[in-house]
N, C-alpha and C positions, 0 to 999 in steps of 0.2 A: 317135456319140460317147458314151463312158460318162459316167455322172454323176460329178461331182466328189466328192460325198459320198454314199456308198452306203447309209447307214443301218443297216449290219450291226452286230451286237453286238461284233464284234472290231475293235480298233483296230490297224491295221497301220501300218508305216512309210509305205507308200504313202498310206493314208488320212490320216495326220497331215500328210504333205506336201501333200495336196490341201486340207486345212483351212487350213494355213498360207498356201498360195497364194491361196485364196479370201479369207481375212481380210486378206492384204497388198493385194490388188487393191481390196477394199472400203475399206481404210484410206486408200490413196492417193487414191481418188476422193472420199472423204469429206473428206480434208484439203484437196483442191483446192476443193471446195464451201465449206468453212469459210473459206478464204482469199478466194475470190471474193465470197461472200455476206455474210460477217461480219467480214472483215479480220483474222482471227486469224492469227498467224504460222504458216507451214507446219510449221516444226519442232515447235512446241508442239502443233499438231493431230496430227502424226504420233506424237509421244510419247504423247499421250492415247489415240489409237487403238491404239497398241501395247499400252498397259496394258489397255484393254478387250479387245483380241484375246487377250492372254495369259490373262486371267481366263476368257474364253470357252473357250479350248483346254483349260484345266485343268478347267473345269466339264463339258465334254463327256467328257473322259477319266474323271473321277470317276463320271459317270453310267454309263459302260460297265463300270468295274472294281469299284465298290463293290457289295456284295451287296444293297443296298436298291433297292426299286422306286420311285425318285425321279427326277423330270425334271431335266435339266441346268440348267434355268432356276433351280431352287431353289439348286443348288450355286453357280451364277454370282452370284445375288443375295446369298447369304450371304458369299461371298468378297469381293464389292464392298463390302458393309457393314462387314465386319471390317477391310479394308484402309483404308477411309476414316473409320473410327470415331475421334472425337477422343481423343487420348491414345496412339493407336497410332503407332509410329515412321514408318509409311508414310503416315499421314494427310495431312500437309501436301503431300508430293510428289504423291500420287494426286489429291487434290482440286484442286491447282493445274492439273495437265495435263489431267485429265478435264473440268474446267470450260472448257477451251479448245475443246472439241468440242461444237458446237451440236446439239441433238436433231434439229432440222429437217434438218440436213445428213445425219445418219445415216439418218433416215426416208426421205429422198428417194432415196438410193442403195439402201436396202433395198427400197422399193416398185418401183424400176426392175428390180431383180433378181427380185422376185416376178412382175412383169409378164412378164419373159422366160420365167420358169419356167411361168407359166400359158399362154403362147403355145405352149410345147412340148406341153402336155397339154390343149389346148382341146377336143378331142373328148371327153375324159373329163369335163371340166367341163360340157359341154353335156349329157352323158348324165345328170348329176345332176338336171337339170330346174329348173323355176321354184321349187320348194320350197327348193332349196339357196340360191338368191338371197335369198329371204325370210329364211331362217335366218341367212344371213351378215349381212344388214342389221340384224336384231334383235340379233345378238351384238355387232356393232360399236356400235350405239346403247346397248345395256345396259352395255357396257364403258365407254363415254364417260360416261354418266349416273352409273354407279357410282363412277367415279373423281372426278367432279365433286362428288358427295355426300360422299365421304370427304374430299376436299380442303376442302370447306366446313366440315365438322365439325372438322377439325384446325385450320383457321384460326380458327374461333370459340373453340375450347378454348385456343388460344395467345394469345388477346386481340386478334386482328385484327378490327376492326369489320366486321359483315356489311353488305353493300350492299343 
């Protein structure tokens, strides 16, 4: 079975269709998780996931077609910030619907997808050896602690008392 997303530099109609299919499946499963776990209405969750999916598609397209060597994550983040920035005409709409999508619901579906992907390439993962596991744990821990430190600094600077 060919990969849904081939990672090539060219974005074809087939590639875009595969991204849309993958994001639609991802959105539906996340909306179901949102409804079951957090009691958010399915329609609100689907609209929120649609917004996030559209931003993702545009970010991937920009990464492939703009002449800069920049990751799609940067484009996606900038678009999300601009669309949700107070004073923008899209802000209220985007914030309302995206807030109906719980992060844990997204992460659960994403990790399940990653787990399936890892299962397909388990031999490649084993070939990396124990060093890859140690580095993975260190990267995850450093990311977590780094985010906690930044969050703490921002909370203190905004006047929230430190515990």
